[in-house]
Each structure stands twice: as structure tokens, then as C-alpha cells.
C-alpha positions in Angstrom: -5.5 1.6 9.2 -3.5 -1.4 10.5 -1.3 -3.1 7.9 -0.4 -6.7 8.2 3.1 -8.1 8.3 4.9 -7.4 5.1 6.1 -9.9 2.5 6.5 -10.2 -1.2 3.3 -12.2 -1.3 1.3 -9.7 0.7 -1.0 -8.8 -2.2 -2.4 -12.3 -2.2 -4.3 -11.4 0.9 -6.2 -8.7 -0.9 -9.1 -11.2 -1.3 -9.5 -11.0 2.5 -9.8 -7.3 2.7 -13.0 -6.5 4.6 -15.8 -4.5 3.0 -14.2 -4.7 -0.4 -17.6 -4.2 -2.0 -18.1 -1.0 0.0 -14.7 0.2 -1.0 -15.4 -0.5 -4.6 -18.6 1.4 -4.5 -16.9 4.4 -2.9 -14.2 4.2 -5.6 -16.8 4.2 -8.4 -18.7 7.1 -6.8 -15.5 9.1 -6.5 -14.6 8.5 -10.2 -18.1 9.5 -11.2 -17.9 12.7 -9.2 -14.5 13.5 -10.7 -15.9 13.0 -14.2 -18.8 15.3 -13.5 -16.4 18.0 -12.4 -14.3 17.7 -15.5 -11.6 15.6 -13.9 -10.3 12.2 -14.9 -8.4 13.5 -18.0 -5.0 12.5 -19.1 -2.2 13.5 -16.7 1.5 14.3 -17.4 4.1 11.6 -16.7 5.4 13.8 -13.8 2.2 13.1 -11.9 3.0 9.4 -11.7 5.7 9.9 -9.1 4.9 12.3 -6.2 6.4 13.3 -2.9 3.8 13.0 -0.1 3.8 14.3 3.5 1.5 13.9 6.4 -0.4 17.1 5.6 -1.2 16.0 2.1 -1.7 12.2 2.7 -5.5 12.2 2.6 -5.6 14.2 -0.6 -2.6 12.8 -2.4 -3.0 9.1 -1.4 -6.4 8.2 0.1 -8.5 10.2 -2.3 -6.3 9.4 -5.3 -6.5 5.7 -4.5 -10.2 5.8 -5.5 -9.1 5.9 -9.1 -5.7 4.3 -9.2 -3.6 2.1 -6.9 -1.1 4.2 -5.0 2.2 2.5 -4.1 4.0 4.0 -1.1 7.8 4.0 -0.9 9.0 4.8 2.6 12.6 5.9 2.4 15.3 8.1 4.0 18.3 10.0 2.7 20.7 7.9 4.8 19.3 4.6 3.7 21.6 3.1 1.0 19.2 0.3 -0.2 16.6 3.0 -0.6 18.8 4.7 -3.1 18.7 1.7 -5.4 15.1 0.8 -4.8 13.7 4.3 -5.3 14.9 4.9 -8.8 13.8 1.4 -9.8 10.2 2.1 -8.5 10.2 5.5 -10.3 11.2 3.8 -13.6 8.5 1.2 -13.2 5.9 3.9 -12.4 6.7 5.5 -15.8 6.8 2.2 -17.6 3.5 1.0 -16.2 2.1 4.3 -17.6 -0.7 5.1 -15.2 -1.5 1.6 -13.9 -0.3 2.8 -10.5 1.0 6.1 -8.9 4.2 6.1 -6.8 4.1 8.2 -3.6 7.5 8.7 -1.9 7.5 9.3 1.8 10.6 10.5 3.7 10.3 8.8 7.1 12.6 11.4 8.8 10.1 14.1 7.9 7.0 12.0 8.4 7.5 10.0 11.6 3.7 9.8 12.3 3.0 8.1 9.0 5.9 5.6 9.7 4.3 4.8 13.1 0.8 4.5 11.7 2.0 1.9 9.2 4.0 0.0 11.8 7.2 0.2 9.9 10.3 -1.4 11.6 12.8 -0.9 8.8 13.2 0.7 5.4 12.9 0.6 2.5 9.3 -0.5 3.0 6.6 -0.5 0.3 2.9 -0.5 0.8 -0.1 0.1 -1.5 -3.4 1.9 -0.9 -6.3 0.7 -3.0 -9.7 2.4 -2.7 -8.6 3.6 0.8 -7.4 0.2 1.9 -3.7 0.0 3.1 -1.9 -3.2 1.9 1.6 -4.3 2.7 3.7 -5.3 -0.3 7.4 -5.9 0.7 10.2 -4.6 2.9 13.9 -4.5 2.2 15.8 -5.4 -1.0 14.2 -7.3 -3.8 15.1 -8.0 -7.4 13.2 -6.2 -10.2 11.5 -9.4 -11.5 10.0 -10.1 -8.1 8.8 -6.5 -7.7 7.2 -6.6 -11.1 5.3 -9.7 -10.1 4.0 -8.0 -7.0 3.0 -4.9 -9.0 1.2 -7.0 -11.6 -0.7 -8.9 -8.9 -1.6 -5.6 -7.2 -2.9 -4.1 -10.5 -4.9 -7.3 -11.4 -6.6 -7.5 -8.0 -7.2 -3.7 -7.9 -9.0 -4.0 -11.2 -11.0 -7.2 -10.4 -12.1 -6.4 -6.9 -12.2 -2.6 -6.9 -12.7 -1.7 -10.5 -9.6 0.5 -10.6 -8.3 0.6 -14.2 -5.6 3.3 -13.6 -5.3 6.8 -15.1 -4.6 8.0 -18.6 -1.2 9.5 -19.3 -0.7 12.4 -21.8 1.4 10.5 -24.3 2.5 13.7 -26.1 4.0 15.1 -22.9 5.6 11.7 -22.3 7.2 11.7 -25.7 8.4 15.3 -25.3 10.0 14.4 -21.9 11.7 11.4 -23.4 13.2 13.6 -26.2 14.4 16.2 -23.7 16.0 13.4 -21.6 17.9 12.2 -24.7 19.1 15.7 -25.5 20.3 16.2 -21.9 22.1 12.9 -21.7 25.5 13.3 -20.0 28.5 11.7 -21.7 29.2 8.3 -20.2 32.0 7.9 -17.7 34.7 5.3 -18.0 32.8 2.7 -16.0 29.2 3.6 -16.7 28.7 0.7 -19.1 30.0 -1.8 -16.6 27.9 -0.3 -13.8 24.8 -0.3 -16.0 25.5 -4.0 -16.9 25.8 -4.7 -13.2 22.5 -3.0 -12.3 20.7 -4.9 -15.1 22.1 -8.2 -13.9 21.0 -7.3 -10.4 17.5 -6.4 -11.5 17.3 -9.7 -13.5 18.3 -11.8 -10.5 21.7 -12.7 -12.0 23.6 -12.0 -8.8 26.7 -13.8 -10.0 26.8 -11.7 -13.1 26.3 -8.5 -11.1 29.1 -9.5 -8.7 31.5 -10.0 -11.6 30.6 -6.7 -13.2 31.1 -4.7 -10.0 34.4 -6.5 -9.4 35.5 -5.5 -13.0 34.8 -1.9 -12.1 36.7 -2.1 -8.8 39.7 -3.8 -10.4 40.2 -0.5 -12.3 38.8 1.9 -9.7 39.1 0.4 -6.2 37.6 3.5 -4.6 34.4 3.5 -6.7 31.7 4.0 -4.1 28.8 2.8 -6.3 30.6 -0.4 -7.2 31.4 -1.1 -3.6 27.8 -0.7 -2.5 26.5 -2.7 -5.5 29.0 -5.5 -4.9 28.0 -5.9 -1.3 24.3 -5.9 -2.2 24.7 -8.4 -5.0 26.7 -10.8 -2.8 24.1 -10.5 -0.1 21.2 -11.3 -2.4 23.1 -14.1 -4.0 23.7 -15.7 -0.6 20.0 -15.6 0.4 18.6 -16.6 -3.0 18.8 -20.3 -2.3 18.0 -20.2 1.5 15.0 -21.7 3.1 14.1 -18.8 5.5 12.1 -21.0 7.9 14.9 -23.6 8.2 17.6 -20.9 8.6 15.7 -19.1 11.3 14.9 -22.4 13.1 18.6 -23.4 13.1 19.7 -20.0 14.4 17.1 -20.1 17.2 18.1 -23.7 18.2 21.8 -23.2 17.9 22.7 -19.7 19.3 26.4 -20.7 19.5 26.6 -21.8 15.8 28.2 -18.9 14.1 27.4 -20.2 10.6 23.7 -20.3 11.5 23.8 -16.8 13.0 25.6 -15.4 9.9 22.9 -16.9 7.6 20.1 -15.6 9.8 21.7 -12.1 9.8 21.7 -12.1 6.0 18.0 -12.8 6.1 17.4 -10.2 8.7 19.1 -7.5 6.5 17.3 -8.5 3.3 14.0 -8.3 5.2 14.8 -4.8 6.3 15.6 -5.7 10.0 18.9 -3.9 10.1 19.2 -3.6 13.9 18.4 -7.3 14.3 21.1 -8.3 11.8 23.7 -6.1 13.4 22.8 -7.1 16.9 22.9 -10.8 16.0 26.4 -10.6 14.6 27.8 -8.4 17.4 26.5 -11.0 19.9 28.2 -13.7 17.8 31.5 -11.8 18.0 31.1 -11.4 21.8 30.4 -15.1 22.4 33.1 -16.6 20.2 36.8 -16.6 19.5 39.3 -17.5 16.8 38.0 -18.3 13.3 34.4 -18.1 14.4 34.8 -14.7 15.8 36.6 -13.5 12.7 33.9 -14.9 10.4 31.2 -13.1 12.3 33.2 -9.8 12.4 33.9 -9.9 8.6 30.3 -10.6 7.8 29.2 -7.7 10.0 31.6 -5.4 8.1 30.2 -6.6 4.8 26.7 -5.8 5.9 27.9 -2.3 7.0 28.8 -1.8 3.3 25.3 -2.8 2.2 23.6 -0.3 4.5 26.2 2.5 4.0 28.5 4.2 6.4 26.3 7.3 6.9 23.4 5.2 8.4 23.2 5.9 12.1 22.5 2.2 12.7 25.9 1.4 11.2 27.5 4.0 13.5 25.8 2.5 16.6 26.8 -1.1 15.5 30.4 -0.1 15.0 30.5 1.2 18.5 29.0 -2.0 19.8 31.5 -4.1 17.9 34.4 -2.1 19.3 33.1 -2.6 22.8 33.0 -6.4 22.4 36.3 -6.6 20.6 38.3 -4.4 23.0 
């Protein structure tokens, strides 16, 4: 099981998956066997999001992928971008109501799976369809783009592998929704603004998200959620209009150009290459002086905010920055 390089357009390559016909036949056989054994009935909504480890991977992912696409979310507790992506994927799993199942994999507890998938940075998202492992995307991405990827995954899974998803027990879903409404916690003073910021971020309105987070911080400068959200919205807003190939070519051809290195570092981080982003800017600080050095240092500190202070890669990069500064 050797996944290809990840990108938001990774699902397009599903047409090239070898032995797709064989995989489809196996999927149909597995579904028929489940039906003979009385399986294949409606499942509760809680079954749409599962935690998976190495011991249960074959049962919970490979076997399940014979009847429904399984989306894999590789995450870790210390990964700040994971804390925004994870709840979004969970919400979409419920919204898509059985068209895919979300399997969450803690990389700290499942290093072997991380290595088998060749993951260089998290969050990283794959899919398994009829036993075939497929890369979807890595790093931060707006909700609209993620929806497009999921829609494409579902369409191809149905057309090429005959996977139409699983039925969800609607009565249980309605009961869960009613319970959630009854258990709703009273909104805090900034919850409405934070929710507006998240919605703007998911919609790709990065300017609106930046303003909403700044509104929170103007009243509550220490708000951790707003600080993290602001840093992420600013980063996504910067890379939105970039031509990745051009940015990376300019950075490679002009190692002394701080502006080029800063832009490339932004792309590195959005792509999930955290160490590359940090190392690029530490090197820029080391090689420069004056305003250029300060610009690289400030951007590095901003990217620290995106990843989060508890991330060990931030700790290591802070030490490297201190060494080149002093």
C-alpha cells in the first residue's frame, strides 16, 4: 500500500488505480456476504466517526472500505491545525450521512501506520476505497475545497467501485440532535464572533475571518482561540492568490531574497511541511540583517502561532532561532 504524493486534486487519479475491476468485484462480494449474514442494516450516526488503531485497521478500515469510502484523518493532540480540521471533518461526516466514514488516527499512538502511508506532516487526509489507499490532501484547506474533494471521492467510488455508502438510522440521528439541543451550553461573550469567524474561514472569506478574530481580540487580547484563528486566516489569505510553482521557483533561484523565502515558507506550512517552513525562515534570519532579518523573524513568529506553542517543532525552531540571533 504505497500512496502517491498528496494534493487536493489527488482523487482525480483514482481512474488510474490498478485492478479497479478486481477491487470492485471484491467489494460487491463483501457486500453480498454481509447481506447474507444479516448485516448491511442502518447504523447509528455515532458509527460515522471512529477512532482507529493499528490493531483494528484491517477490520475497521480495509474491510469497511468494501461498502463505503473510509476517510482517514491523521492527527495528534499537539497539532493546532488538526484541532480545526478534525471537528470540520466530523461535522461533514454527519452531514454526508453515510456517504463516507471518517476514521481518526492518532499518529503518536500509531507510528507504524504513519510510516506506511509515508506521511511527512499533519494533518494529513487519505481515503481507502475497496481496499485501495488514496491521498486526498495535507495541511490546512478551506471547507469548500474539502467538500469538492469529498464529492469527487464519493462520485468515483460509486462509479468505479459500486460503493453507494451505508444507511444511517434517522430516528437515532434525530434523537441525538434533540439531545444536543437540550445540552447546549449558554453562549459566551465572544462565541457569536468566533462562530462568524469560523464560518468565514470555512467559506474562504479570509478577510472576513481576520476582521472577526480581530474584533474578539480587541475586547479580549488574551483569547487563545482568536489568536490561533487570526494567524491561520492571515496565512490562508496570503497564499490564496499565490502561484505555487512560481513562488517555489523564485525561492530556489534567489536564496538571498527574503521576500521569496517568506512566501515559500507560507506555502510550506499550508502544505503541512512544518519543519521546512521553519528551517527556511531560520536560515533567512541567519543570512540577513536589518529589515530583511526582522521581516523573516516576524513571519517565523507568526507561523509559530499557526502551529501552536505546544508543538515540539515550534520548540525546536525557537531554539534554532535563538542560536542564529544570539
